[in-house]
Phi, psi and omega in degrees: 000126176269318185206142175232111186264010183310125016254021179256169176231148180290131176259311174194169179163192180214136177248129176242130181240136169248100191216176174300146175276110181200139179285351183271354179271118180239164172255126175269120178254126194230153163243119178248121182275114181262021179303135179060024177074007182256109182282000181260001183269126175057044178289149176226157178194161172225151176251134177227154177259124176295156180270127177283128179248340181195144171269134176272317173208197184290340184244352185233149180210170175255128181234149177226160175209123175282136183244145171215181185291346175226117182245135177264142178185191179265133172294127183292342181267308185269343184066013177277148172293135181209166177241135181242132172240184183058041185288124178225019177197151177227144179211153169277142183229123177268109181271006180257186181263347183248150178292151175268142180258114176263149182234168173305136181098345174284125185219164171235130180240123181243125169244121188210158171245138183238156172241158180255000000 
């Protein structure tokens, strides 16, 4: 989990990642329904691939993703293209079978505007 904005929703922003270069690293953009204090009720999400903007070395890169209040991506369950609004959470998602190795200096930087 990168960010949980409960009780706000993402309006727009930009995420910059300094991470391993790998096609299996996705960003999970989520709506988590906190109705009745239960964060497991009616969750929704889409997976998107950040854009690589620069290689730092052979294994690390700089990636960015522009964010707005409606994000298009793949539903992680159905694999169908979908659009998600009411965004209140971000997470890294490993779409592969092997763990990803993060090192010191790997970071996520979020600049965002929220609505309540």
